[in-house]
C-alpha positions in Angstrom: -6.8 17.9 1.0 -3.7 17.3 3.0 -2.0 19.9 5.2 1.6 20.9 4.3 3.9 22.8 6.6 6.5 25.1 5.1 9.4 27.0 6.6 11.7 29.7 5.1 15.0 28.4 4.0 16.9 31.4 5.5 16.0 34.1 8.0 12.7 35.2 9.4 9.8 37.2 8.0 7.2 39.5 9.7 4.7 38.9 6.9 4.5 35.1 7.0 6.2 34.5 10.4 8.8 32.2 8.8 6.6 29.1 9.1 3.1 28.4 7.7 0.7 25.6 6.9 -1.3 25.3 3.7 -4.1 23.0 2.4 -3.0 21.8 -1.0 -4.3 19.2 -3.3 -2.1 16.2 -4.0 -2.0 17.2 -7.7 -0.5 20.6 -6.9 3.1 21.3 -8.0 5.6 21.6 -5.1 5.7 25.0 -3.5 9.1 26.7 -3.9 8.3 30.2 -2.7 6.2 31.7 0.1 2.9 33.1 -1.4 3.1 36.2 0.9 6.8 37.2 0.9 8.1 35.3 -2.2 11.1 34.0 -0.4 12.3 30.4 -0.8 10.7 27.8 1.4 11.3 24.1 2.3 8.6 21.6 3.1 8.7 20.2 6.7 7.9 16.6 7.7 4.8 17.0 9.8 3.8 14.8 12.8 0.5 12.9 12.4 -2.0 11.7 15.0 -2.0 8.0 15.7 -4.0 6.6 18.5 -2.0 4.8 21.1 -3.2 1.4 22.3 -2.2 1.2 26.0 -3.2 -2.4 26.7 -5.2 -5.2 25.0 -8.9 -5.1 25.7 -10.2 -7.9 27.8 -13.6 -9.5 27.6 -14.7 -7.6 30.7 -13.4 -4.3 29.3 -15.3 -4.8 26.1 -18.5 -5.6 28.0 -18.1 -2.5 30.2 -17.7 -0.4 27.0 -21.0 -1.7 25.7 -19.8 -4.2 23.1 -21.4 -7.6 22.6 -18.8 -10.3 23.1 -19.2 -13.5 21.0 -17.6 -16.9 21.1 -17.2 -19.1 18.1 -19.0 -22.4 18.5 -18.7 -23.8 15.0 -18.2 -22.8 11.4 -20.1 -19.6 11.0 -21.8 -20.0 14.4 -21.3 -17.7 17.4 -22.9 -17.3 20.8 -22.9 -14.5 23.3 -20.6 -14.8 26.3 
């Protein structure tokens, strides 16, 4: 289930803190009111994690990381480097 972040449209609340996160199924209807304080809420656009690729891997980096590096010698044929 995806996580959705919500924020009160106006003001602040001591009950919900004004901002909260909920696990909701994709099939659920859009949330219009806070389940705790019943005030109107708006859905926030949440950041997501995306791994950052700093530099392309070289053959020596791949070997150091424990990968087997293969070189294509023909159609469907490979040999280790």
